[in-house]
N, CA, C and O of each residue as an XYZ file, in Angstrom:
564
protein
N     -48.553     52.552     17.043
C     -47.592     51.568     17.517
C     -46.185     52.111     17.291
O     -45.855     52.552     16.190
N     -45.362     52.079     18.325
C     -44.008     52.575     18.238
C     -43.058     51.402     18.055
O     -43.133     50.409     18.780
N     -42.170     51.524     17.085
C     -41.161     50.490     16.896
C     -39.804     51.108     17.138
O     -39.600     52.298     16.899
N     -38.891     50.310     17.603
C     -37.541     50.776     17.846
C     -36.586     50.007     16.946
O     -36.818     48.843     16.618
N     -35.524     50.667     16.557
C     -34.529     50.016     15.716
C     -33.516     49.252     16.554
O     -32.791     48.402     16.038
N     -33.466     49.556     17.861
C     -32.524     48.880     18.725
C     -33.083     47.529     19.147
O     -34.286     47.396     19.372
N     -32.210     46.518     19.256
C     -32.705     45.214     19.694
C     -33.141     45.285     21.156
O     -32.562     46.018     21.958
N     -34.163     44.515     21.481
C     -34.636     44.474     22.854
C     -33.634     43.690     23.699
O     -33.176     42.619     23.302
N     -33.306     44.229     24.851
C     -32.379     43.542     25.742
C     -33.141     42.533     26.591
O     -34.307     42.734     26.930
N     -32.462     41.457     26.922
C     -33.080     40.451     27.775
C     -33.189     40.972     29.196
O     -32.316     41.700     29.668
N     -34.241     40.605     29.862
C     -34.440     40.977     31.252
C     -33.805     39.891     32.118
O     -34.445     38.890     32.440
N     -32.534     40.097     32.492
C     -31.791     39.066     33.205
C     -32.363     38.808     34.594
O     -32.278     37.687     35.096
N     -32.939     39.820     35.215
C     -33.542     39.638     36.532
C     -34.743     38.703     36.438
O     -34.912     37.813     37.271
N     -35.571     38.910     35.425
C     -36.745     38.053     35.246
C     -36.329     36.623     34.901
O     -36.949     35.669     35.370
N     -35.295     36.470     34.094
C     -34.836     35.129     33.733
C     -34.307     34.394     34.963
O     -34.567     33.206     35.153
N     -33.559     35.123     35.794
C     -33.023     34.507     37.005
C     -34.146     34.134     37.977
O     -34.097     33.076     38.604
N     -35.156     35.000     38.103
C     -36.259     34.686     39.013
C     -37.037     33.460     38.518
O     -37.567     32.697     39.326
N     -37.105     33.271     37.216
C     -37.766     32.085     36.674
C     -36.975     30.824     37.036
O     -37.555     29.791     37.370
N     -35.630     30.927     36.963
C     -34.812     29.780     37.363
C     -34.984     29.484     38.857
O     -35.071     28.325     39.263
N     -35.032     30.551     39.670
C     -35.234     30.342     41.113
C     -36.606     29.732     41.392
O     -36.748     28.905     42.293
N     -37.603     30.133     40.631
C     -38.942     29.547     40.781
C     -38.879     28.046     40.473
O     -39.510     27.242     41.160
N     -38.126     27.679     39.453
C     -37.953     26.260     39.128
C     -37.285     25.541     40.293
O     -37.665     24.418     40.625
N     -36.301     26.171     40.913
C     -35.638     25.571     42.071
C     -36.601     25.344     43.217
O     -36.545     24.310     43.884
N     -37.487     26.304     43.453
C     -38.498     26.140     44.512
C     -39.414     24.959     44.195
O     -39.760     24.173     45.077
N     -39.797     24.846     42.935
C     -40.673     23.746     42.535
C     -39.962     22.403     42.637
O     -40.570     21.410     43.037
N     -38.662     22.362     42.274
C     -37.891     21.127     42.426
C     -37.855     20.733     43.904
O     -38.007     19.559     44.240
N     -37.654     21.718     44.787
C     -37.589     21.454     46.224
C     -38.918     20.908     46.752
O     -38.927     20.142     47.715
N     -40.022     21.284     46.144
C     -41.347     20.800     46.561
C     -41.675     19.440     45.953
O     -42.730     18.873     46.237
N     -40.785     18.919     45.124
C     -41.006     17.594     44.568
C     -41.590     17.581     43.160
O     -41.924     16.512     42.650
N     -41.718     18.723     42.530
C     -42.242     18.747     41.161
C     -41.239     18.100     40.209
O     -40.029     18.153     40.433
N     -41.755     17.494     39.152
C     -40.908     16.862     38.143
C     -40.505     17.879     37.074
O     -41.090     18.955     36.951
N     -39.496     17.499     36.316
C     -39.032     18.374     35.228
C     -40.147     18.647     34.228
O     -40.245     19.755     33.701
N     -40.984     17.657     33.963
C     -42.089     17.854     33.013
C     -43.049     18.933     33.513
O     -43.607     19.688     32.718
N     -43.239     19.004     34.830
C     -44.090     20.055     35.405
C     -43.464     21.436     35.178
O     -44.166     22.409     34.902
N     -42.153     21.503     35.297
C     -41.432     22.762     35.087
C     -41.560     23.190     33.626
O     -41.788     24.363     33.332
N     -41.412     22.237     32.724
C     -41.525     22.521     31.283
C     -42.882     23.151     30.984
O     -42.965     24.179     30.312
N     -43.940     22.525     31.488
C     -45.286     23.040     31.222
C     -45.561     24.335     31.984
O     -46.093     25.289     31.416
N     -45.206     24.369     33.251
C     -45.552     25.515     34.089
C     -44.778     26.780     33.762
O     -45.330     27.880     33.803
N     -43.499     26.627     33.437
C     -42.667     27.805     33.160
C     -42.408     28.016     31.669
O     -41.715     28.950     31.268
N     -42.981     27.126     30.863
C     -42.868     27.229     29.399
C     -41.418     27.293     28.935
O     -41.003     28.229     28.251
N     -40.657     26.267     29.326
C     -39.263     26.149     28.900
C     -39.093     24.807     28.207
O     -39.973     23.950     28.276
N     -37.972     24.629     27.545
C     -37.707     23.371     26.855
C     -37.328     22.284     27.861
O     -36.955     22.566     28.999
N     -37.432     21.048     27.413
C     -37.027     19.919     28.262
C     -35.549     20.008     28.617
O     -35.149     19.717     29.745
N     -34.741     20.416     27.635
C     -33.299     20.532     27.861
C     -33.003     21.580     28.937
O     -32.140     21.376     29.790
N     -33.721     22.694     28.888
C     -33.514     23.750     29.871
C     -33.896     23.268     31.260
O     -33.151     23.477     32.218
N     -35.042     22.627     31.377
C     -35.477     22.106     32.675
C     -34.473     21.089     33.213
O     -34.176     21.071     34.408
N     -33.961     20.259     32.340
C     -32.974     19.261     32.746
C     -31.683     19.936     33.221
O     -31.117     19.546     34.242
N     -31.226     20.935     32.490
C     -30.007     21.668     32.859
C     -30.197     22.364     34.212
O     -29.302     22.336     35.057
N     -31.357     22.984     34.415
C     -31.650     23.649     35.691
C     -31.679     22.630     36.829
O     -31.148     22.881     37.911
N     -32.301     21.482     36.575
C     -32.422     20.457     37.619
C     -31.037     19.954     38.027
O     -30.757     19.801     39.216
N     -30.181     19.698     37.050
C     -28.827     19.219     37.351
C     -28.046     20.266     38.141
O     -27.355     19.930     39.103
N     -28.151     21.523     37.745
C     -27.463     22.595     38.466
C     -28.018     22.722     39.885
O     -27.255     22.911     40.833
N     -29.316     22.623     40.034
C     -29.958     22.730     41.348
C     -29.533     21.564     42.247
O     -29.290     21.759     43.438
N     -29.440     20.349     41.683
C     -29.012     19.184     42.462
C     -27.567     19.328     42.924
O     -27.238     18.967     44.054
N     -26.704     19.853     42.058
C     -25.281     19.987     42.388
C     -25.038     20.979     43.516
O     -24.383     20.645     44.504
N     -25.566     22.212     43.378
C     -25.205     23.275     44.327
C     -26.406     24.051     44.856
O     -26.234     25.078     45.512
N     -27.600     23.585     44.586
C     -28.782     24.275     45.091
C     -29.076     25.539     44.286
O     -28.784     25.615     43.093
N     -29.661     26.529     44.963
C     -30.055     27.767     44.278
C     -28.870     28.512     43.666
O     -29.042     29.241     42.688
N     -27.680     28.342     44.223
C     -26.491     29.011     43.674
C     -26.241     28.577     42.227
O     -25.712     29.348     41.426
N     -26.624     27.335     41.897
C     -26.453     26.850     40.535
C     -27.414     27.470     39.545
O     -27.235     27.351     38.333
N     -28.444     28.138     40.070
C     -29.444     28.752     39.200
C     -29.221     30.258     39.040
O     -29.984     30.933     38.348
N     -28.185     30.774     39.676
C     -27.881     32.213     39.545
C     -27.433     32.528     38.128
O     -26.942     31.660     37.406
N     -27.612     33.783     37.746
C     -27.166     34.229     36.437
C     -25.652     34.260     36.355
O     -24.963     34.351     37.371
N     -25.149     34.185     35.155
C     -23.711     34.152     34.934
C     -23.100     35.554     34.864
O     -21.901     35.687     34.617
N     -23.892     36.583     35.073
C     -23.361     37.936     34.949
C     -23.711     38.500     33.590
O     -24.724     38.137     32.991
N     -22.878     39.374     33.119
C     -23.168     40.036     31.855
C     -23.145     39.034     30.701
O     -22.417     38.042     30.737
N     -23.933     39.303     29.703
C     -23.968     38.448     28.522
C     -23.031     39.016     27.471
O     -22.865     40.231     27.367
N     -22.443     38.166     26.721
C     -21.593     38.623     25.627
C     -20.163     38.879     26.056
O     -19.781     38.658     27.205
N     -19.405     39.341     25.117
C     -17.987     39.597     25.299
C     -17.788     40.832     26.164
O     -18.598     41.759     26.137
N     -16.702     40.836     26.931
C     -16.368     42.020     27.705
C     -16.008     43.151     26.756
O     -15.422     42.904     25.702
N     -16.344     44.384     27.107
C     -16.043     45.497     26.217
C     -14.533     45.686     26.064
O     -13.779     45.526     27.023
N     -14.106     46.025     24.857
C     -12.687     46.253     24.609
C     -12.246     47.633     25.076
O     -11.070     47.848     25.369
N     -13.177     48.551     25.143
C     -12.842     49.917     25.538
C     -13.320     50.186     26.956
O     -14.461     49.887     27.308
N     -12.422     50.761     27.774
C     -12.860     51.151     29.101
C     -13.528     52.521     29.025
O     -13.566     53.124     27.952
N     -14.047     53.016     30.128
C     -14.816     54.262     30.130
C     -13.978     55.452     29.667
O     -14.478     56.309     28.939
N     -12.716     55.517     30.077
C     -11.863     56.645     29.698
C     -11.629     56.667     28.183
O     -11.673     57.729     27.562
N     -11.385     55.518     27.604
C     -11.146     55.445     26.155
C     -12.432     55.765     25.398
O     -12.387     56.426     24.360
N     -13.584     55.302     25.905
C     -14.860     55.626     25.254
C     -15.115     57.132     25.273
O     -15.621     57.693     24.301
N     -14.760     57.786     26.391
C     -14.930     59.242     26.472
C     -14.052     59.949     25.447
O     -14.504     60.881     24.782
N     -12.782     59.506     25.315
C     -11.884     60.109     24.318
C     -12.403     59.882     22.908
O     -12.321     60.770     22.059
N     -12.939     58.690     22.658
C     -13.493     58.375     21.340
C     -14.678     59.276     21.029
O     -14.810     59.767     19.908
N     -15.537     59.495     22.011
C     -16.693     60.364     21.793
C     -16.250     61.778     21.435
O     -16.815     62.397     20.533
N     -15.242     62.292     22.136
C     -14.712     63.631     21.833
C     -14.156     63.660     20.410
O     -14.391     64.613     19.668
N     -13.422     62.620     20.034
C     -12.842     62.568     18.690
C     -13.927     62.520     17.624
O     -13.798     63.160     16.581
N     -14.993     61.771     17.873
C     -16.072     61.685     16.892
C     -16.795     63.019     16.746
O     -17.204     63.392     15.647
N     -16.949     63.728     17.846
C     -17.602     65.037     17.786
C     -16.725     66.033     17.022
O     -17.240     66.860     16.270
N     -15.405     65.956     17.212
C     -14.486     66.867     16.516
C     -14.475     66.612     15.011
O     -14.305     67.545     14.226
N     -14.650     65.387     14.614
C     -14.673     65.055     13.195
C     -13.310     64.674     12.660
O     -12.317     64.747     13.384
N     -13.247     64.265     11.396
C     -12.006     63.739     10.817
C     -10.903     64.775     10.667
O      -9.727     64.415     10.724
N     -11.232     66.036     10.478
C     -10.172     67.036     10.271
C      -9.343     67.256     11.521
O      -8.227     67.765     11.421
N      -9.841     66.893     12.692
C      -9.077     67.055     13.926
C      -7.886     66.111     13.961
O      -6.941     66.345     14.715
N      -7.910     65.051     13.163
C      -6.850     64.053     13.209
C      -5.886     64.153     12.036
O      -4.984     63.323     11.921
N      -6.044     65.129     11.174
C      -5.132     65.330     10.055
C      -4.259     66.526     10.399
O      -4.774     67.640     10.506
N      -2.934     66.333     10.579
C      -2.086     67.411     11.082
C      -2.045     68.651     10.185
O      -1.941     69.763     10.702
N      -2.123     68.500      8.881
C      -2.002     69.653      7.992
C      -3.354     70.268      7.630
O      -3.403     71.259      6.901
N      -4.441     69.701      8.124
C      -5.762     70.218      7.771
C      -6.157     71.328      8.732
O      -5.881     71.259      9.929
N      -6.783     72.317      8.210
C      -7.273     73.416      9.024
C      -8.757     73.558      8.776
O      -9.201     73.593      7.628
N      -9.522     73.639      9.844
C     -10.968     73.755      9.699
C     -11.324     75.100      9.071
O     -12.355     75.222      8.409
N     -10.467     76.122      9.277
C     -10.751     77.460      8.775
C     -10.316     77.661      7.328
O     -10.432     78.773      6.813
N      -9.823     76.636      6.661
C      -9.259     76.816      5.331
C     -10.306     77.157      4.282
O      -9.968     77.692      3.226
N     -11.572     76.856      4.555
C     -12.615     77.195      3.588
C     -12.731     76.180      2.476
O     -12.025     75.171      2.464
N     -13.626     76.449      1.538
C     -13.890     75.517      0.445
C     -12.647     75.357     -0.416
O     -12.066     76.338     -0.879
N     -12.251     74.120     -0.621
C     -11.116     73.834     -1.490
C      -9.780     73.983     -0.805
O      -8.748     73.680     -1.405
N      -9.764     74.439      0.433
C      -8.505     74.628      1.149
C      -8.053     73.343      1.801
O      -8.631     72.282      1.568
N      -7.008     73.437      2.626
C      -6.434     72.256      3.268
C      -7.418     71.606      4.233
O      -7.303     70.413      4.515
N      -8.387     72.370      4.745
C      -9.348     71.811      5.672
C     -10.464     71.050      4.976
O     -11.227     70.343      5.634
N     -10.573     71.179      3.678
C     -11.615     70.486      2.923
C     -11.258     69.007      2.843
O     -10.152     68.654      2.431
N     -12.195     68.139      3.237
C     -11.904     66.709      3.232
C     -11.582     66.192      1.842
O     -10.845     65.215      1.711
N     -12.112     66.818      0.803
C     -11.809     66.375     -0.554
C     -10.344     66.630     -0.899
O      -9.806     65.997     -1.808
N      -9.702     67.535     -0.193
C      -8.308     67.859     -0.484
C      -7.342     66.924      0.231
O      -6.138     66.979     -0.021
N      -7.844     66.063      1.122
C      -6.966     65.168      1.852
C      -6.467     64.060      0.942
O      -7.197     63.605      0.062
N      -5.219     63.617      1.144
C      -4.669     62.561      0.290
C      -5.414     61.251      0.496
O      -5.813     60.923      1.613
N      -5.596     60.516     -0.572
C      -6.299     59.238     -0.513
C      -5.467     58.167     -1.211
O      -4.702     58.454     -2.132
N      -5.631     56.940     -0.759
C      -4.950     55.824     -1.400
C      -5.651     55.531     -2.719
O      -6.873     55.650     -2.804
N      -4.904     55.152     -3.742
C      -5.544     54.824     -5.023
C      -6.395     53.571     -4.890
O      -6.084     52.673     -4.108
N      -7.478     53.522     -5.668
C      -8.381     52.382     -5.661
C      -7.616     51.140     -6.075
O      -6.914     51.159     -7.086
N      -7.735     50.083     -5.329
C      -7.050     48.841     -5.649
C      -5.742     48.685     -4.899
O      -5.144     47.610     -4.944
N      -5.275     49.718     -4.208
C      -4.034     49.605     -3.450
C      -4.316     48.856     -2.158
O      -5.330     49.106     -1.505
N      -3.423     47.934     -1.779
C      -3.648     47.225     -0.513
C      -3.530     48.192      0.655
O      -2.737     49.134      0.622
N      -4.327     47.948      1.684
C      -4.296     48.808      2.866
C      -2.973     48.635      3.584
O      -2.399     47.545      3.582
N      -2.491     49.691      4.193
C      -1.232     49.649      4.928
C      -1.524     49.788      6.413
O      -2.415     50.534      6.818
N      -0.763     49.063      7.214
C      -0.923     49.173      8.658
C      -0.115     50.369      9.143
O       0.560     51.034      8.357
N      -0.188     50.635     10.440
C       0.563     51.743     11.016
C       2.058     51.521     10.848
O       2.821     52.486     10.812
N       2.496     50.258     10.744
C       3.908     49.949     10.573
C       4.331     50.083      9.115
O       5.515     49.940      8.807
N       3.397     50.353      8.217
C       3.725     50.533      6.814
C       3.767     49.250      6.020
O       4.234     49.246      4.881
N       3.292     48.163      6.591
C       3.307     46.899      5.872
C       1.973     46.673      5.207
O       0.942     47.154      5.676
N       1.997     45.946      4.124
C       0.776     45.676      3.378
C      -0.062     44.647      4.111
O       0.478     43.739      4.743
N      -1.392     44.784      4.027
C      -2.286     43.834      4.691
C      -2.478     42.581      3.865
O      -3.059     41.615      4.360
N      -2.022     42.555      2.648
C      -2.185     41.383      1.800
C      -1.060     41.324      0.784
O      -0.324     42.295      0.608
N      -0.927     40.199      0.122
C       0.105     40.098     -0.900
C      -0.348     40.875     -2.134
O      -1.488     41.334     -2.202
N       0.535     41.017     -3.090
C       0.198     41.803     -4.272
C      -0.816     41.092     -5.161
O      -1.480     41.739     -5.971
N      -0.947     39.772     -5.027
C      -1.875     39.055     -5.894
C      -3.179     38.690     -5.206
O      -4.175     38.440     -5.886
N      -3.205     38.651     -3.883
C      -4.417     38.266     -3.173
C      -4.902     39.411     -2.310
O      -4.105     40.066     -1.637
N      -6.187     39.655     -2.323
C      -6.782     40.629     -1.429
C      -6.829     42.043     -1.968
O      -7.530     42.885     -1.407
N      -6.095     42.334     -3.052
C      -6.133     43.693     -3.595
C      -7.421     43.883     -4.371
O      -7.851     42.990     -5.102
N      -8.035     45.042     -4.214
C      -9.276     45.301     -4.936
C      -8.981     45.719     -6.367
O      -7.966     46.354     -6.654
N      -9.867     45.358     -7.233
C      -9.733     45.720     -8.641
C     -10.433     47.051     -8.859
O     -11.470     47.314     -8.250
N      -9.881     47.882     -9.713
C     -10.565     49.129    -10.039
C     -11.724     48.814    -10.981
O     -11.676     47.809    -11.690
N     -12.766     49.650    -11.004
C     -13.954     49.359    -11.811
C     -13.681     49.234    -13.302
O     -14.429     48.546    -13.997
N     -12.634     49.873    -13.820
C     -12.395     49.838    -15.262
C     -11.477     48.713    -15.667
O     -11.073     48.669    -16.829
N     -11.120     47.796    -14.782
C     -10.280     46.658    -15.152
C     -11.099     45.454    -15.460
O     -10.551     44.403    -15.791
């Protein structure tokens, strides 16, 4: 048995065809209870489909398009991000050199780091939190 770590995506075509099948049955005079039993949906779903079908016909049973939020990144930005991820973190540090060798400027351990417990700074240099709230405590405090 093969298992996948990725969530299974909904089959929107099959879901839409089920709604259209309900519309055909409504047109033939079937009741909502028949739809519930025949298509194995909830009473609320059958009722919602029936109301949509009564209002605008089969157009009311069409899918709404993509599910979820619209992507924040367009294709060009995703391509640039992929290139950046392949290059790795040293590509974005101006003074780091990949050829510096162990312990050199290209070594990630040699890059400057914020002290533990310091509030994060934005690109504008402002703190993300006040000095008393949101700052992390160091383990020895």
